[in-house]
N, C-alpha and C positions, 0 to 999 in steps of 0.2 A: 686471483681471477675467480670470479663467482660462476657457479654453474647455472645453466638456463633453468634448471628445475628450481633452484633457490630463488631466482628472480621472479618466477611465475607465481609463487605462493602468495606473496603480499598482494599481488594484483587480484588474485582470486578472493582473498579475504575482504577486499574492498567491496565485493558484490554480495556479501552476507546480508546486510540490511535489505537490499533489494530482493534477495531470495526469500527472506522472511515475509516481506510484503506480498510477494508473488505466491507464496504458500498459502497465506490467508485468503487471497483472491481465488485460488484453486479450491479451497474449502468452501468458499462462498458459492462458487460455480456449481459445486456438487450439491449444496443445499438448494439452490435454485432449480437444478435439474430434477431434484426430488420433490418439486412443487412446494417448497418452503421459501417462497421468494422474499418474504419479509425478513426472515432470518438471514438469508443470503445478502440482502441489501444492507442489513445492519453489520454483517461481517465485512463487507466491502468498505463500509464507512469506517469501521474499526481499522482496517488495513490502511486507509487513507490517513487516519489519525496517527497510526504507528509510523507511517512514512513522514508525516509532518514532524513528529518527535525526533526521528532519526535525523532528518534534514536540519532541524534546529539545533541539535546537540553535537552532531558529528561535523568535523571540518569537511570542506568541499572535496578534498582528495579521498577521504574515507567514506563519503556518502555514496560513492559509485554512481550507478545509473539513476539514483534518486535526485541527484543534483542536475536540474535542467536549466534553471535561470539563477538569479541571485538568491541567496538564502531567504531574505524576507518575502520575495515573490513566491518561492516554492512553498514555504510554510503557510503563507496566506492562501495559496491556491489549494494545497492539500486539505487544509482545515476547512476552507469554505465549501469545497466539494463534499467533504464528509458531513458537514452540518446540513447541506442541501439534501443529500441522500438520506440522512436520518429523518429529516422533515418529511420527505416523500414516503418513506417506508412506514412512518407512523400515522400519516394522515390519509393515505389512499384507502378507501373502503369499497367493498363490492366491485373490485376490479376484475379483469378477465381471468386472473389467477386465483380468485376466491380470497378467503381471509386467512 
Protein backbone atom coordinates (compact mmCIF):
# COMPACT_ATOMS: atom_id res chain seq x y z
CA UNK A 1 0.00 0.00 0.00
CA UNK A 2 1.48 3.36 -0.98
CA UNK A 3 1.39 6.37 1.27
CA UNK A 4 -0.51 9.53 0.31
CA UNK A 5 2.74 11.46 0.50
CA UNK A 6 4.39 9.23 -2.10
CA UNK A 7 1.46 9.56 -4.49
CA UNK A 8 1.43 13.37 -4.27
CA UNK A 9 5.05 13.87 -5.23
CA UNK A 10 4.74 12.87 -8.91
CA UNK A 11 1.65 15.07 -9.21
CA UNK A 12 3.63 18.03 -7.92
CA UNK A 13 6.50 17.29 -10.31
CA UNK A 14 4.08 17.53 -13.22
CA UNK A 15 3.72 21.24 -12.49
CA UNK A 16 7.45 22.08 -12.59
CA UNK A 17 7.33 23.22 -16.27
CA UNK A 18 4.38 25.48 -15.48
CA UNK A 19 6.21 26.83 -12.42
CA UNK A 20 9.24 27.70 -14.56
CA UNK A 21 7.05 29.58 -17.04
CA UNK A 22 5.25 31.33 -14.17
CA UNK A 23 8.57 32.36 -12.65
CA UNK A 24 9.63 33.93 -15.95
CA UNK A 25 6.34 35.83 -16.12
CA UNK A 26 6.88 37.07 -12.54
CA UNK A 27 10.34 38.36 -13.50
CA UNK A 28 8.77 40.07 -16.52
CA UNK A 29 6.15 41.66 -14.28
CA UNK A 30 8.89 43.00 -12.05
CA UNK A 31 10.73 44.51 -15.04
CA UNK A 32 7.50 46.10 -16.30
CA UNK A 33 6.80 47.48 -12.82
CA UNK A 34 10.28 49.05 -12.91
CA UNK A 35 9.30 50.83 -16.16
CA UNK A 36 11.35 48.54 -18.41
CA UNK A 37 8.32 47.42 -20.37
CA UNK A 38 10.25 46.31 -23.48
CA UNK A 39 12.43 43.99 -21.43
CA UNK A 40 9.34 42.71 -19.64
CA UNK A 41 7.56 42.05 -22.91
CA UNK A 42 10.58 40.18 -24.27
CA UNK A 43 10.74 38.07 -21.10
CA UNK A 44 7.03 37.25 -21.39
CA UNK A 45 7.64 36.24 -25.02
CA UNK A 46 10.54 34.06 -23.86
CA UNK A 47 8.24 32.47 -21.27
CA UNK A 48 5.75 31.68 -24.02
CA UNK A 49 8.51 30.13 -26.14
CA UNK A 50 9.64 28.05 -23.15
CA UNK A 51 6.01 26.94 -22.69
CA UNK A 52 5.85 25.97 -26.37
CA UNK A 53 9.06 23.94 -26.06
CA UNK A 54 7.87 22.20 -22.90
CA UNK A 55 4.52 21.45 -24.51
CA UNK A 56 6.14 20.13 -27.67
CA UNK A 57 8.67 17.93 -25.88
CA UNK A 58 6.82 16.65 -22.83
CA UNK A 59 3.95 14.15 -22.97
CA UNK A 60 0.55 15.54 -22.09
CA UNK A 61 0.57 14.01 -18.61
CA UNK A 62 3.96 15.56 -17.77
CA UNK A 63 3.12 18.98 -19.25
CA UNK A 64 0.75 19.74 -16.38
CA UNK A 65 -1.15 23.00 -16.70
CA UNK A 66 0.62 23.86 -19.96
CA UNK A 67 -1.52 21.25 -21.72
CA UNK A 68 -4.67 23.15 -22.63
CA UNK A 69 -5.70 21.71 -25.99
CA UNK A 70 -4.01 19.27 -28.31
CA UNK A 71 -0.23 19.44 -28.60
CA UNK A 72 -0.12 21.08 -32.07
CA UNK A 73 -2.67 23.72 -31.07
CA UNK A 74 -0.82 24.52 -27.84
CA UNK A 75 2.59 24.77 -29.52
CA UNK A 76 1.21 26.97 -32.32
CA UNK A 77 -0.66 29.20 -29.89
CA UNK A 78 2.26 29.69 -27.51
CA UNK A 79 4.68 30.28 -30.39
CA UNK A 80 2.33 32.63 -32.23
CA UNK A 81 1.69 34.74 -29.16
CA UNK A 82 5.43 34.91 -28.46
CA UNK A 83 6.19 36.12 -31.99
CA UNK A 84 3.38 38.69 -31.82
CA UNK A 85 4.61 40.00 -28.48
CA UNK A 86 8.19 40.24 -29.74
CA UNK A 87 6.97 42.13 -32.80
CA UNK A 88 5.06 44.59 -30.62
CA UNK A 89 7.95 45.05 -28.19
CA UNK A 90 10.43 45.83 -30.95
CA UNK A 91 8.25 48.02 -33.16
CA UNK A 92 6.35 50.32 -30.78
CA UNK A 93 8.23 53.58 -30.35
CA UNK A 94 7.41 56.70 -28.36
CA UNK A 95 4.61 54.98 -26.50
CA UNK A 96 3.21 56.03 -23.14
CA UNK A 97 5.96 54.15 -21.30
CA UNK A 98 8.84 55.81 -23.14
CA UNK A 99 11.61 53.92 -24.82
